[in-house]
N, C-alpha and C positions, 0 to 999 in steps of 0.2 A: 871436299867432304865425302864424296862418293867413294874415293879410294880409302879414306879412313873408315867409313862404314863397312866396306868389304873386308878390310883387315881385322876390324874388331869382331866381326861375325866369325871369321876364321879362328881367332884366338878364343872366343867364347866356346866353341866346340871343343877345343883342346883342353880348356880349363873346366869343362862342365862337370865331369865326374868328381874331381877334387873339391870343387865348390859345393856340390850336392852333399858329399860326405861330410863336409864341415858343417853344413846346415843341420844335417841329421844328428851329428855329434852334439851340437849345442841343444837341439830339441830334446835329446834323450838324457841330458844332464841339466834339468831346470834348476835355476838358482835364484834366490830372492835378492832384493835390492841390497847392495853393498857386500853381498856374499858371492859374487860371480867369479869365483877363483878359477874354476875349470874353463869357463868361456874366455877369461882374460888370458889364460895360458895358451889355449889352442889358437886363438886369434892372433896373439902377438907372435907365436911361433910361425904361423902361416905367413904373416906379413914380412917377417924377417927372412924367411925362406925365399920370398919373391923379391928380395932386393930393397926393402924399405929399411930405413933407419928407425928403430923402435925404441921408444921410451916407455918402460913399464911403470906402473903405479904413478902415472903422470899427475901433475897438478895437486900433489899431496892427497890424492884419493887412491886407495889401495887397489881398486879394481878398474881404474881408468887407465887408458894408454894413448899414446900418440905414435902414429906411423907416418914417416915423411920420405918424400923423394923429391929431389931438385935436379933440374936440367938447365941451370943458369938463371940469369936475371929475367924476371917476368912476373905475371900475376900468380897468386897463390889460391888454389882451389881447395875447399874443405868439404869433406863428407862426414856424416855421422853414422855410427853403428850402435844400436842398443842391443842388450842381450840379457836383461833380467827377466825373471818369470813371475807368475802370480801365485799367491798362497793357495794351495789345494787345487790349482788348475794348470800348473805348469805353464807351457807356452801358449796359453789360450788367447794371447794378444799377438802371437806370431813374431815375437822379437828375435827368434832365430833367423827369420827371413829379413828383418831389418838389419841384423848383423851382416848377413851375406850380401845384401844390396849395397851397403857401404863398402865392404871388402871388394866386391866386384867392380863398382864404379872407380874406386881408387886404383885398383890393379889395371883396369882397362885404360884409364887415363894415363898411367905410367907407361904402359906398352905403346900407346899412341905417341906420347911425347918422345919416346926413344926411337921409334920407327921413323917418324917424320921430323925429327929434330926440332920439336916445339919447345920453346923456352918457357920457363916458369917452374912452379912447384905444386905438388899435390900432397894433401894431408888427410889421413883418416883418423878421426877422433873416436876413441872408445869411450862411450858415454854411459856409465852405469846408473842404476837406480832411478829409472824413469817412473816406474810404477809407484805413485804415491809419495815418493821421496824427493823428486825434483833434482836429480843429479846434475843436470845441465845448469840449474840455478847456481849451484856451488861452483861449477866451472866458469860461468860468466863472472862471478865474483872474483875468481882467480885470474881473470883476463885470458882464459885459455884460447879464445878464438881470435885474439887480436891480430895474429900473423896472417890470417886468411882474408882474402878479398870478398869471397862469397861462401855461403854455407848451404849445403843441401842434404836432404835425407828423404827416404820413402817409408811409408807405413802400409802394411797389408790391410786390405779391407774387402768389401764385397761389391765395390764399384770404383771406377777410375775417376778421381777428382784432381784438378790442379789448383783449385781455390777452396779447399775445405775450410769450414768454420770451426775453430777451436776457441772455447770460452776462456777468458781471463779468470783466475781463481785465487782467492784468499783462503788460507788455512787459519782458523781462529780457535784457540783453546780458551775456555772460560772456566774459572774456579770461583766457588763461593765458600766463604768462611763464616760460620755461625757460632752458636754455643750449644753444645750437646747436653742432654739430660735424659733421665728416664722417662718413658712414655706415660708414667703415672702422674708426672708433673710437667706437662708440655709447656705450661705458661712460664716456666723457668728457663726455657731454651730459646734459641734463635734458629729456626729450621732452615738449614741450607738446602734441603730437598725442595722446599717450597720455592726457593729462588730459581733453581734450575728448571723445575716444572713450569713456573711462570714464564721463564725465558723461552722454553721450548714451545709453549702454547702460543705466545705472542708472535713468535716467528711464523707459526702457522697462519695467524691472522694477517701478517704482513704480505703473505703470498698473493692476496687479491689485488695488491697494488704493484706487483712486480711485472715487468715485461715478460712476454712469453719466452724470450731468449735467456732469462735469468733463472738461477737455481739457488736454493739453500738446502743443503743436506746436513743432518746432525744426529749425533747419538749422545746419550748420557753415559759417560765412561765410569763414573762413580756416583752411585745414588744413595750411599749409606751402608751400614753394616747389618743391623738387626731391626726387625719391625718395631720392637718396643723401645728403641733408642732414637731420640731426636737427632738427626745427623748434624754434626758440626762442620762437615766438609762434603761438597759435591763438585763434580766437574763435567764438562761436556766438550766434544770436539765437533766443529762445524766447518763445512766447505761452503763458501759463497762464490757463485759464478755469475759472470755477466759478459755481454758481447765484446766489451773492450775495457781497457784499464780505467777510462774515465767513468763509465757506468759502474764498474766494479767498486770504485771508491765511494760513489754515491750509495750503493746498496750496502757495502760493508759498514759505512758510517751509521746507517739505520740499524743494522744488526747490533753493532756495538752499543748504541743507545738503548736498545731493548735489553741487552745484558746488564747495563748499568742501572736501568730502571727496575729490573727484577731484584737487584741487590738492595736498592734504596727502599723499595716497597716492603721488603721482608726484614730489613735491618741487618742484612749480611754485608760483609766486605766482599767486593768483587775484584778479581784479578783477571785481566784479559791479555793474552799473548798471541801475537800474530807471527806466522812462520811461513816460509816458502811460497811467496806470491808467484804464481805463474801467469805470464802475460798471454794475451790472445795472439793468434798467428797472423802475421803480416807477410803474405807471400809476395815476393817481388814479381811484378807483372812481366818484365822482360824475360826473366829466368823461367817463370811458369809457362808463359805462352810459347816459348821456344821448345820447352819440354813437351808441351801438348802437340806441337807440330811434328816432332819426332815420333811420338807415340801414335799419332794418327797415320803417319807413314808406315807404321807397323800394323795397320788395320785395327787399332784400338779406338773405340768411341768414347769421347769424354764429353759430358753434358756442358751446356753453356754456363757461364759464370752465375747468371741469375738463378738458374735451377740449383746450382751447388749451394747457394746462400740459404736455401730453405731447410737445410739439415745441419745440425751441429754434432760434433764428434767428441764432446767432453772437453778435457783440458790436457795440455802437454807442456813439459818444460822447454820444448823447442820454441815455444812462443817467446821466451826470454832471449833466445839467440836471434830471432828475427828482428829484435829491437837493437841489436848491437852490430849486426852484419846483414847485408842484402842476402835474403835466404828464400828457400821454399821447403815446405813439408807437404809432400803430395801423397795421395792415396792410390794404391795399386790394387785392382781387383784380382784376387787370387782364388776366386771360386767360392765354394761354400754357400751357394745361393740359398736363401731362406733362413740363414742364421746370421748372428752378429758376432763381433769380436767379444772377447772375454766369455767364451762359452767352450764347453767340451768339444762340440762339433768343430769349432774354429781351430782349437788346439790340434785335433786329429788331422784337419785339412792342411795345417801348416807344415806337415812333414811329407806331403805328397809331391810327386814329380810335377803335377800340374801347377800347384802353387809355386813351386821353385822356378819353373820355366817362366811363369808370368812375372815373378819378382825380378829375375835377372834381365828380362826384357826391359822392364822399367829402369833397372840399374844401368843398362847400356845407354838408354836415352838420357839418364842423368849424367853419365860420363860424357856423352857427346855434348850436353849442355855445358859441362865444364870445359871441354875443348873449345867450344864457341867463345867462352870467356877468355881463354888463353890466346886465341888467334885473331880476335876481332876487337881492336881497341875501342871502336865506336860503340859496339855492343856493351862492353864493360863500362864505358862512360855513361851510357843511358841507365844501366843498372844502378850505378853509384849515385847518379843525379836523383833518381826516383827515391832511393833510400834517404838521401839528404833531405828531401822534401818531407818524407814521412817523419823523420826525427825533428824537423823544425816545427812541426805541428804539435809535438808532445809538450 
């Protein structure tokens, strides 16, 4: 492994400028979910140039891709790259760095496999539309990750974590159908606005019974048309979050009952639509602990697991991947102290050399974790056994 580390450090220096330019290119062309046409083009061209077999528009998703390299029979390592941006904030979540971390890990794994004749395969998955759209949810439904034995990705942040808490999430749309009439004769109508307001208010009352790790966020997306017209239609969109999928179901069921009760109490018909459930993150301990070992050898301090459990990082579609393959989704400190992700400050930091250097350091450790899987059958067996135990409890 020391020879491998020395070699990958040499290759990293050679690739540095090209990778940094690619990161800046994606950062300067922010694209929203499902519209990442520029990122798709430059990333697939880069991977093809470096000897990967590339499938563009993979899995029937226009801005997804798959880049593959095989060196014979053996384990298959999977990495993820995200590259969508935020409305009005560009790469305020640093997805240009996520893209580059996946590219770097895949390329370094390939170079190591070639240099040391390590058998197996490596795959880079281009995963679009993470921000609010759950691109990986669609990919899981299409069995995109079936060929890989493990899946790994990194996310930029302001602290290094290898056991981050991400909440399970339900997206729920509620619609109310009443009977409209003029405001001068309100008794002839069935007020759909009363229903959505009642639902919104009662969700507020539910919060005193929710665990500190749970969340319900919602907006009224249609509240009517004119003040003097009793609305015959209203709608709302709500995110329900909880620590895991079991607690999410319990909380979502309560929210659904609130929606139904609001319709019943006002005489409105209620329609409820659930979409894009994102699971909580289940980091594989063998993969995560080995990654931590490698990062600490690079003089990076990572808090203990108990400390990490005290903070949650929202929700991500990578959670769904962790329930179909042994995986990790780790956080890399890229600077920007005093700020959080999804901010203008974090966006500006995501294009700095400091952030890039820290991200590719993490990517190198992720690649070396992949090499561990390729070269140590007992390690892979432990990874897989832990995953089997996780799934057996679901």
